[in-house]
TORKOL-199515 format. One record per residue: x, y, z of N, C-alpha, C, O in turn; chain. Coordinates in steps of 0.1 Angstrom, whole numbers, always signed. Example, Ala and Ser with C-alpha at 12.3 -4.5 7.8 and 13.67 -1.06 7.14 Angstrom:
+-------+-------+-------+-------+-------+-------+-------+-------+-------+-------+-------+-------+---+
|  n.c1 |  n.c2 |  n.c3 | ca.c1 | ca.c2 | ca.c3 |  c.c1 |  c.c2 |  c.c3 |  o.c1 |  o.c2 |  o.c3 | c |
+-------+-------+-------+-------+-------+-------+-------+-------+-------+-------+-------+-------+---+
|  +132 |   -57 |   +78 |  +123 |   -45 |   +78 |  +132 |   -33 |   +78 |  +142 |   -33 |   +85 | A |
|  +128 |   -22 |   +71 |  +137 |   -11 |   +71 |  +129 |    +0 |   +79 |  +134 |   +11 |   +80 | A |
+-------+-------+-------+-------+-------+-------+-------+-------+-------+-------+-------+-------+---+
This chain:
+-------+-------+-------+-------+-------+-------+-------+-------+-------+-------+-------+-------+---+
|  n.c1 |  n.c2 |  n.c3 | ca.c1 | ca.c2 | ca.c3 |  c.c1 |  c.c2 |  c.c3 |  o.c1 |  o.c2 |  o.c3 | c |
+-------+-------+-------+-------+-------+-------+-------+-------+-------+-------+-------+-------+---+
|    +8 |   -12 |    +0 |    +0 |    +0 |    +0 |   +10 |   +13 |    +0 |   +20 |   +13 |    +7 | A |
|    +6 |   +22 |    -8 |   +14 |   +35 |    -8 |   +14 |   +42 |    +5 |    +3 |   +42 |   +12 | A |
|   +25 |   +48 |    +9 |   +26 |   +54 |   +22 |   +16 |   +66 |   +24 |   +12 |   +69 |   +35 | A |
|   +12 |   +72 |   +13 |    +3 |   +83 |   +14 |   -11 |   +79 |   +19 |   -19 |   +87 |   +23 | A |
|   -13 |   +66 |   +17 |   -26 |   +61 |   +22 |   -26 |   +56 |   +36 |   -36 |   +51 |   +42 | A |
|   -14 |   +56 |   +42 |   -13 |   +52 |   +56 |    -9 |   +63 |   +66 |    -4 |   +74 |   +62 | A |
|   -12 |   +60 |   +79 |    -9 |   +70 |   +89 |    -1 |   +62 |  +100 |    -5 |   +52 |  +104 | A |
|   +10 |   +68 |  +104 |   +19 |   +61 |  +114 |   +15 |   +66 |  +128 |   +13 |   +78 |  +130 | A |
|   +14 |   +57 |  +137 |   +12 |   +59 |  +151 |   +25 |   +54 |  +158 |   +30 |   +44 |  +155 | A |
|   +30 |   +63 |  +167 |   +43 |   +60 |  +174 |   +42 |   +61 |  +189 |   +34 |   +69 |  +194 | A |
|   +50 |   +51 |  +195 |   +52 |   +52 |  +209 |   +66 |   +55 |  +212 |   +75 |   +47 |  +207 | A |
|   +69 |   +66 |  +219 |   +83 |   +69 |  +222 |   +83 |   +74 |  +236 |   +76 |   +83 |  +240 | A |
|   +91 |   +69 |  +244 |   +92 |   +71 |  +259 |   +78 |   +70 |  +265 |   +75 |   +78 |  +274 | A |
|   +71 |   +60 |  +261 |   +58 |   +59 |  +268 |   +46 |   +68 |  +263 |   +35 |   +67 |  +267 | A |
|   +50 |   +76 |  +254 |   +39 |   +86 |  +249 |   +34 |   +81 |  +235 |   +42 |   +79 |  +226 | A |
|   +22 |   +80 |  +233 |   +16 |   +77 |  +220 |   +13 |   +90 |  +213 |    +7 |   +99 |  +218 | A |
|   +17 |   +90 |  +199 |   +13 |  +102 |  +192 |   +12 |   +97 |  +177 |   +16 |   +87 |  +173 | A |
|    +5 |  +106 |  +169 |    +3 |  +105 |  +155 |   +16 |  +111 |  +149 |   +19 |  +122 |  +152 | A |
|   +23 |  +104 |  +140 |   +35 |  +109 |  +133 |   +31 |  +112 |  +119 |   +32 |  +103 |  +110 | A |
|   +28 |  +125 |  +117 |   +25 |  +130 |  +103 |   +37 |  +130 |   +94 |   +35 |  +128 |   +82 | A |
|   +49 |  +131 |   +99 |   +60 |  +131 |   +90 |   +65 |  +117 |   +87 |   +72 |  +116 |   +77 | A |
|   +62 |  +107 |   +95 |   +66 |   +94 |   +92 |   +81 |   +92 |   +96 |   +87 |   +82 |   +91 | A |
|   +86 |  +100 |  +104 |  +101 |  +100 |  +107 |  +104 |  +101 |  +122 |  +116 |  +101 |  +126 | A |
|   +94 |  +101 |  +131 |   +96 |  +103 |  +144 |  +103 |   +90 |  +150 |  +100 |   +79 |  +145 | A |
|  +111 |   +91 |  +160 |  +117 |   +80 |  +167 |  +107 |   +72 |  +174 |   +96 |   +77 |  +178 | A |
|  +110 |   +60 |  +177 |  +101 |   +52 |  +185 |   +95 |   +40 |  +177 |   +97 |   +38 |  +165 | A |
|   +88 |   +32 |  +185 |   +81 |   +20 |  +179 |   +68 |   +25 |  +172 |   +60 |   +32 |  +178 | A |
|   +67 |   +21 |  +160 |   +55 |   +26 |  +152 |   +48 |   +15 |  +146 |   +53 |    +4 |  +144 | A |
|   +36 |   +19 |  +141 |   +28 |   +10 |  +134 |   +19 |   +19 |  +125 |   +18 |   +31 |  +127 | A |
|   +14 |   +13 |  +114 |    +7 |   +20 |  +104 |    -8 |   +16 |  +104 |   -11 |    +4 |  +106 | A |
|   -17 |   +25 |  +101 |   -30 |   +22 |   +99 |   -35 |   +29 |   +86 |   -31 |   +40 |   +83 | A |
|   -43 |   +23 |   +79 |   -49 |   +29 |   +66 |   -58 |   +40 |   +70 |   -65 |   +39 |   +80 | A |
|   -57 |   +50 |   +61 |   -65 |   +62 |   +63 |   -80 |   +59 |   +58 |   -84 |   +64 |   +48 | A |
|   -87 |   +52 |   +66 |  -100 |   +48 |   +62 |  -108 |   +45 |   +76 |  -104 |   +39 |   +85 | A |
|  -120 |   +52 |   +75 |  -128 |   +52 |   +88 |  -132 |   +37 |   +92 |  -133 |   +34 |  +103 | A |
|  -135 |   +29 |   +82 |  -138 |   +15 |   +85 |  -127 |    +7 |   +92 |  -130 |    +0 |  +101 | A |
|  -115 |   +10 |   +87 |  -103 |    +3 |   +92 |  -101 |    +9 |  +106 |   -96 |    +1 |  +115 | A |
|  -103 |   +21 |  +109 |  -101 |   +28 |  +122 |  -110 |   +21 |  +131 |  -106 |   +18 |  +142 | A |
|  -123 |   +20 |  +128 |  -134 |   +15 |  +136 |  -131 |    +0 |  +140 |  -133 |    -4 |  +152 | A |
|  -125 |    -7 |  +130 |  -122 |   -21 |  +134 |  -110 |   -22 |  +143 |  -109 |   -30 |  +152 | A |
|  -100 |   -13 |  +141 |   -88 |   -12 |  +150 |   -92 |    -9 |  +164 |   -87 |   -15 |  +173 | A |
|  -102 |    +1 |  +166 |  -107 |    +4 |  +179 |  -114 |    -8 |  +186 |  -112 |   -10 |  +198 | A |
|  -122 |   -14 |  +178 |  -130 |   -26 |  +183 |  -121 |   -37 |  +187 |  -123 |   -44 |  +198 | A |
|  -111 |   -40 |  +179 |  -102 |   -51 |  +183 |   -91 |   -48 |  +192 |   -84 |   -57 |  +197 | A |
|   -88 |   -35 |  +194 |   -78 |   -30 |  +202 |   -64 |   -33 |  +197 |   -55 |   -35 |  +205 | A |
|   -63 |   -35 |  +184 |   -50 |   -39 |  +177 |   -39 |   -30 |  +179 |   -27 |   -34 |  +181 | A |
|   -42 |   -17 |  +179 |   -30 |    -7 |  +181 |   -24 |    -8 |  +195 |   -12 |    -7 |  +197 | A |
|   -32 |   -11 |  +205 |   -27 |   -13 |  +219 |   -18 |   -25 |  +220 |    -8 |   -24 |  +227 | A |
|   -22 |   -35 |  +213 |   -14 |   -48 |  +213 |    -1 |   -46 |  +206 |   +10 |   -50 |  +211 | A |
|    -1 |   -39 |  +194 |   +12 |   -37 |  +186 |   +21 |   -29 |  +193 |   +33 |   -32 |  +194 | A |
|   +16 |   -17 |  +199 |   +25 |    -8 |  +205 |   +27 |   -11 |  +220 |   +34 |    -4 |  +227 | A |
|   +21 |   -21 |  +225 |   +22 |   -25 |  +239 |   +19 |   -14 |  +249 |   +26 |   -12 |  +259 | A |
|    +9 |    -6 |  +246 |    +5 |    +5 |  +255 |   -10 |    +8 |  +252 |   -16 |    +5 |  +242 | A |
|   -16 |   +14 |  +262 |   -30 |   +18 |  +261 |   -31 |   +30 |  +252 |   -23 |   +39 |  +253 | A |
|   -40 |   +30 |  +242 |   -41 |   +41 |  +233 |   -52 |   +50 |  +238 |   -64 |   +46 |  +240 | A |
|   -49 |   +63 |  +241 |   -59 |   +72 |  +246 |   -69 |   +76 |  +235 |   -66 |   +76 |  +223 | A |
|   -82 |   +78 |  +240 |   -93 |   +82 |  +230 |   -89 |   +94 |  +222 |   -94 |   +96 |  +211 | A |
|   -80 |  +103 |  +228 |   -76 |  +115 |  +220 |   -69 |  +111 |  +208 |   -70 |  +118 |  +198 | A |
|   -61 |  +101 |  +208 |   -53 |   +96 |  +196 |   -63 |   +91 |  +185 |   -62 |   +94 |  +174 | A |
|   -73 |   +84 |  +190 |   -83 |   +79 |  +180 |   -91 |   +91 |  +174 |   -94 |   +92 |  +162 | A |
|   -94 |  +102 |  +182 |  -101 |  +113 |  +178 |   -92 |  +121 |  +168 |   -97 |  +125 |  +157 | A |
|   -79 |  +122 |  +171 |   -69 |  +129 |  +162 |   -69 |  +122 |  +148 |   -69 |  +128 |  +138 | A |
|   -69 |  +108 |  +149 |   -68 |  +100 |  +136 |   -81 |  +102 |  +128 |   -80 |  +103 |  +115 | A |
|   -93 |  +103 |  +135 |  -105 |  +106 |  +128 |  -105 |  +119 |  +121 |  -109 |  +120 |  +109 | A |
|   -99 |  +129 |  +127 |   -99 |  +143 |  +121 |   -90 |  +142 |  +109 |   -93 |  +148 |   +99 | A |
|   -79 |  +135 |  +110 |   -69 |  +135 |   +99 |   -76 |  +127 |   +87 |   -74 |  +131 |   +75 | A |
|   -83 |  +116 |   +90 |   -89 |  +108 |   +79 |  -100 |  +117 |   +72 |  -102 |  +116 |   +60 | A |
|  -108 |  +125 |   +79 |  -119 |  +132 |   +73 |  -115 |  +143 |   +63 |  -123 |  +150 |   +57 | A |
+-------+-------+-------+-------+-------+-------+-------+-------+-------+-------+-------+-------+---+
């Protein structure tokens, strides 16, 4: 999948953030910029498992704003 269709979520020093540049340090994972994919990720809690940290609701809200 082309990178422009993906959004990187990063955990660095225990802080979860959305990496718009794709270059931040830390453990990262990608999610497709698609509301359906985001809803499934929320429901299955896959981002928390991959990043080994609780994902705050604010991060999901930020992702939603970026996707829209």
